[in-house]
C-alpha positions in Angstrom: -18.6 9.6 -0.6 -20.9 8.2 -3.3 -23.7 10.7 -4.0 -26.5 8.1 -3.2 -25.9 5.4 -0.3 -25.8 1.8 -2.0 -28.1 -0.4 0.6 -25.9 -3.2 1.9 -28.2 -5.9 0.7 -27.8 -4.4 -3.1 -24.3 -3.9 -2.8 -23.4 -7.5 -1.3 -25.6 -8.7 -4.2 -24.0 -6.5 -7.0 -20.6 -7.5 -5.6 -21.3 -11.5 -5.1 -22.7 -11.1 -8.9 -19.4 -9.5 -10.0 -17.3 -11.8 -8.2 -18.7 -15.0 -9.5 -18.1 -13.8 -13.3 -19.4 -11.5 -15.9 -21.7 -9.0 -15.0 -24.0 -6.3 -16.5 -22.4 -2.9 -16.6 -25.0 -1.6 -13.9 -24.2 -4.4 -11.7 -20.5 -3.7 -11.7 -21.2 0.0 -11.2 -23.2 -0.6 -8.0 -20.3 -3.1 -6.8 -17.8 -0.4 -7.4 -19.8 2.4 -5.8 -20.5 0.0 -3.0 -17.1 -0.6 -2.5 -16.1 2.9 -2.6 -18.7 3.6 0.2 -17.0 0.9 2.2 -13.5 2.7 1.6 -15.2 6.0 2.9 -16.9 4.4 5.9 -13.3 2.8 7.0 -11.1 5.8 6.1 -13.3 9.1 6.0 -11.1 12.1 5.1 -10.4 14.7 2.1 -6.7 13.9 1.5 -6.8 11.0 -1.2 -9.2 10.7 -4.3 -9.7 7.3 -5.1 -11.4 7.2 -9.1 -12.8 4.2 -10.7 -13.9 5.6 -14.0 -16.7 5.7 -15.1 -18.4 4.6 -12.0 -17.4 6.7 -9.0 -14.6 8.6 -7.1 -14.5 9.2 -3.1 -12.1 11.4 -1.2 -10.9 9.8 1.8 -8.2 9.2 4.6 -7.7 12.4 7.1 -5.3 14.8 6.4 -4.8 18.2 4.5 -8.0 19.1 2.6 -8.2 19.6 -0.8 -10.9 21.9 -2.3 -9.9 23.0 -5.9 -8.3 21.7 -9.1 -6.8 18.2 -9.3 -5.9 16.7 -6.0 -2.4 16.2 -4.9 -2.7 12.6 -4.1 -4.8 10.7 -6.5 -5.6 7.0 -7.1 -7.2 5.7 -10.3 -7.6 2.4 -11.7 -10.1 0.3 -13.6 -13.3 -1.2 -11.9 -12.3 -4.9 -12.1 -8.9 -4.0 -10.6 -10.9 -1.9 -7.9 -13.1 -5.1 -7.2 -10.2 -7.3 -7.0 -8.2 -5.2 -4.5 -10.9 -4.2 -2.4 -12.1 -7.7 -1.8 -8.6 -9.2 -1.5 -8.2 -11.2 -4.6 -5.5 -8.9 -5.7 -2.7 -7.2 -4.0 -1.7 -4.0 -4.4 1.8 -4.4 -5.1 0.7 -6.6 -8.0 -1.3 -4.1 -9.4 1.0 -1.5 -9.4 4.0 -3.6 -10.7 1.5 -4.5 -13.8 0.6 -0.6 -14.2 -3.3 -1.3 -13.7 -3.0 1.6 -10.7 -2.0 5.2 -11.2 -1.0 6.7 -7.9 0.3 9.9 -7.2 1.3 12.0 -4.0 2.7 10.9 -0.7 -0.7 9.7 0.7 -1.6 7.9 -2.5 -0.6 4.3 -1.2 -3.7 3.0 0.1 -2.6 -0.4 0.4 -3.0 -0.5 4.4 -6.8 0.2 4.1 -7.2 -3.1 1.8 -9.1 -5.6 1.6 -12.2 -4.2 2.7 -14.5 -6.2 4.4 -18.3 -6.2 3.2 
């Protein structure tokens, strides 16, 4: 889970600003971290690491716990892709096909968890 919990009102405000158009970097960071927080709440666990550099990462999904080194199940993407997937503005299959998601490991397909409902 992100180190600091994002307040719901702050998260929703940042998400609204980001989805409305270009937003400051700090607003994008808050929106990304808020959506990662929602993912953690929806699918708590430690078997898949979802990374959205440079803003955040979270370990989710029940299963074998990872403790050292590079996790065996990793999903990584940029912030605009994460926001689009998490809000339902884009489909997982489209982002994968376009090479905007790097996913490795047998548990790395988190499409069933998306979109999130903020």
